[in-house]
N, C-alpha and C positions, 0 to 999 in steps of 0.2 A: 443399638443399631440394627437389631433384628437379625443378626447373623446366626442365631440359633433356630431360625425358621427355615422352611423349605425354600428352594430357589424360586419357584413360581410366586410364592407369597412375598419373598423379598422384592422381586421385580414389581409386583403390583403395588406394594407399599412405596417403592421408589417412584413409580409413575404417578401415584396419587400425590406424593409430595411435590413432584414437578408441577402438577396442575395447580398447586397452591403457591408456586414460586419458591419452594423450599429446596435448595440444593444441598442441604446438610451443613454440618459444622466442620471446620478445619481442625484436625487433631493437633497441628503444630501451633496455631495461633489462638484457637478457641473461638474464633469469630465466624459468623455465618458466611458461607462461600459466596452467596449472592451479593452481600454487602462488599466483600473484598474485590470481587470481580467488577462491580460497578465503580469502585474507587480507582481501580487500576486500568480499566479498559480505555478511558480517554487518553492515557499516556501512550498506549500502543497505537491507537487510532491516529494520534497526532503525528507520529512518525510515518505511518503507512500513507495517510492522506497527503501530507506535505511532500513525501517522496514521490508519490504517484503524480501529483501535479507537476513537479519539477521534471520528472522523467518524460511526461507527455509534452511539456514545453520544449524539451530538447529533441526527443526521439521523432515526433511527428514532422517538424520542419526538416530534420536531418534526413528522414526517409523520403520526403517529397523532393528535396534537392538531389538526393542520390538517384531517384527515379528519373528526374528530368535532365540529369547530367551524367548519363551512364559512361563509365570509364574515366571520369574526371577524378581529380584529387578528392573531391567531396564524396564521390562514390567509394573510393578506396578508404577514406576516413570512416565512413559508415560501416564498412566491412570490418575494419580494425576494432572499432568501438563495440560492435555487436559480438565479435569473436571474443574480445576481452570480457565483456559482460557475461557471456555464457560460460566461459572457462574458469573465471575466478570465483571461488566460493565466498560467501558473505563473511565468514569469520576471518579469512585471510585479508579480504579487502578492508574490513573494519580495523584489524590490527595494523595493517600497513598505513592506513590514513592516520590512525592515532599516533603511530611511531613518527611519521614524517611531520604532520602538522602540529602535534602537541609536543612531542619529545624533542625533535630536532629543531623545528622552526619556531615553536612557541606561539603560533598564530591562533590555535584553537584552545579553548579552556579545558580544564581537566575532564576527561571522559568519565565522569562519575555522577550520574543522576540527571534530573531535569533542570535543576537550578543550582547555581553556586551558593555555597554556605553563607556568603556575605549578604544575600538577598532573602527577603521574606516573601513567601508565595502570596499572591493576591487572594482576595476572597473568592472561594470556589463557587462558580456559577455554572459553567459548562464542563469544567474539568480540563479544558484545553488552555494551557498557560498563555499561549499567544492571544487567544480571544479574551480570556479573563483579565489579562494585563491591559488590553486595549479598553475593555469596559471600565476598568479602574483608572484609566488615563495615566498609566505609569509607563512611560516609554523606556525607562531604565530597566525595569523588570522584563519588558517585552524584548529588548535587545539582549539581555542576559539569557532569556529562554531561547531566543533564536540562535545565539552562539552555541548553546548546548546542543541544539538540534542539528547543527551543521554536519558533524561527522557521521552520526547514525543515519541521517537523511541521505547524505551522499552515498553511504554504503548501500542503502536500500535502493536508491535511484539507479546506481550503476547495475545493480542486480536485475532490475526490471526494464532498463532502457533497451537492452538488446532485443527481446522479442517484439516490443512495440515498434522499434525502428525497422526491423526486418519485415514485419507484417505490413507496415506502411509502405515500404519500398515495393514489395511484391504486389500489393493491391494497386498501387499507383501505376505500376508498369502494365498491369492488365487493363486498367481503365484507359490509360493514355493511348492504347492501341485499338480502342473500340470505335465503332462507326460514329456514334453520336459526338465524340470528341473531334473526330476529323470533320464532321459536318459543321460543328461550331466554329472550327478554325476556318473552314472554307467560307462561312458566312461573314467573315471579317470581324469576329468578336475579338476584343482585346485579349492578349495572352494571359493576363492576370485573371480576367473573368473566366476564361476557359479552364484555367488551372484550379481556381478556388471554387467557383460556383458550380462547375460541371464535374471536373475530374475528382477533386478532393472530396466533395460531398458524397459521390458515389463510392469512393474508395474507403470511406470511414466505417461502413458496416462491419467488415472483417476486423478492423482495428478496435472497434467498440467491443466486439466479441472477445478479442484478445485481452482487453482491459479487464473483463470479468474474470477470466482465468488467471490473469496476472495478479489480481487482488487476492485470490486464494493462495498463490505462491508467496505473496508478501506477508500474509498472515502467518504462514509457516516459517518464513525467513526471519520474521520479527523476533522469534524466540531466541535465535542465535545472536542477532544484533543487540538485543536487550542485555544478554549476558555479557557480551563483549564490552559494552559501554555502561554497565551498571544501571540500566534503565529500569525504573520501578513499574514495569508494565505487566500485562497479563501473561506474557510469555515467560518472563523470569519467575513469576508466581507459580506457574505450572511446573517449571523445571525444579524449583525448590520443593514443591509438594511431591513430585515424582521421586526425588532423591530421598525424601523422608518417608516414602510409602504412604503418603496421605492421599487417599484415592478420591475423596469427595471433591477437592479442588481440581484434580485432573479431569474428572467427569464433567464438572462445570465448565472447564476450559474447552473441552471437546464440543460440548453442546453449544457454547457461545460461538465458537468458530464456525460450526455448522450453520447456525442461524444467520450469522453475518454473511456467509457465503451464499446462502439462499436469497437473502435480501438484496445483495449486490447483483446477482443474476436477474432478479426481478426488476431492479432498476435499469439494468442493461436492456431488457426487453422494452421497457417504457421509453428509453432513449431512442430506440429504433423508430418509434412513431414520430419523434421530432426530427430526426435526421432524414428519413426517407418517407415521404407521404404515401408511397405505394404500399408500405407495410400497414396492415390493418389489424385490429384486435382479433378479428375472426381467424386471420391466418396464423 
C-alpha cells in the first residue's frame, strides 16, 4: 500500500491511481472499491431521486397555496409540515414509520433490503430496480421493489420537504407583490395564467437553487436512512468500512459524493437557462 514511503510520495501515488480510475482495494471484502461503489450507488440514488421527486410534488404546490392563501388553514399546514420536517431527525422518522406501518399496522413490507426474499432481482441493466423491472416487463417485481422503497423514500422526503416548501412560499410571496404581477392582473389575464406563467416561473429560480443544496443534504442523510432500513447502498457501505477502519472505501465514498454534488450543481445552472431566458451562459 506504499505506507512505508514518504507522505508526498504516497499522495502522488494515490493521485496517479485516481487518474487511472483505481480507488484501491477494500480490506474487508478484497474487492476493488470502484466496482463495489458502482454496484451500490444505484441503490442510493434510487432512494434520493424518488424522494426528491415526491418531495417536490408535495412541497412546491403546498408552498404556492400557502403564499396565495396567507393565514388560511393551508398556510398553517405548511408551517406545521415544515417545522416537523426541520425538527425530526431522519433516524427517528425512519424508526417511527417502520414501527407504525410495519410493526403495528402491517401495511409495509419488512424494512430489510431492496427486494423481498421471495422475489428474484431482474437482470441488471441500469441498477435501478424500478427501471430494470419495467424493462423486464415484470410488474410483480416492480411492485415489490416499490413497496420496499415506500418507507425509506417517505423518511427522506419528509426530511427535504421542509426547505423546499419554505423557499417556495417565501419566493412566491416576493413575486406576487411585484409590479409585473399587478400589471398582469390589471390587464385582465386569468388568475391561473398569472399564477403559473408569471409568478411561479419567476419564483422557481431560488427553489431550483435550494434543490441543489437539498440534494447534498440527501446524500448525507441517505447514510442514516440506509442503516435504519438495511438498504445495500453506498452509505451503509461507507459506514461498515469506517467501522472496520477500511479507509479506501471511505475515501472512495467521499470522492463519489463530491463528484455527484458538483454535477448536480452544474445541472442546476443548466436548468436556469430553461426556466429563465434572461439567464445567459456568459452571466
